[in-house]
Residue, then its C-alpha position, 0 to 999 in steps of 0.5 A: x261753349x261761348x260764354x254769352x256774357x262775355x260776348x256781350x261785353x265784346x260787342x258793347x266794347x266794340x260799339x264804344x271804341x271799335x278795333x281800327x284795322x287796316x288792310x294792304x293787299x294788291x289783289x282787288x279780289x282779297x278783302x273785297x268790298x262785300x267782304x268789308x260790308x259783311x265785316x262791317x255789319x258784325x260790328x267791324x266799323x273801323x276798316x281801311x283797305x289800300x292796295x300799296x303803302x306809299x311813304x305817306x301812308x307808311x308815315x301814318x301807320x307809324x304816327x297813328x297806329x292801327x290795332x291790327x294790320x293785315x299785310x301781303x308779302x308781295x306787291x304792297x310797296x315800292x322800293x323807296x318804302x321798303x323791299x316788301x311787305x315783310x320789311x314793312x311788318x318789321x319796321x312797324x313791328x319795331x315802332x308801333x304796338x300794332x298786332x301784324x298779320x302777314x298773308 
């Protein structure tokens, strides 16, 4: 059973300082705008969505770490940046405190 007090506290904290979430997936149908709108309506206001990681975004993810990163394995980066999403995840795991999810 869900603890109502903890649930209310969680919602309050999300309004004060929401989780910063970044999603990188080359498939437009995954994490589409409708899904992001639903997440936004439930309190997740700080969601970024990208199709690919270039060197500028990688640098930004390292200098301003997000709370949660959701990364696809294939198709999200170029050879100049990293081999694939797993290599990006490994790098960001070593250089940030972000919670990283691989899809």
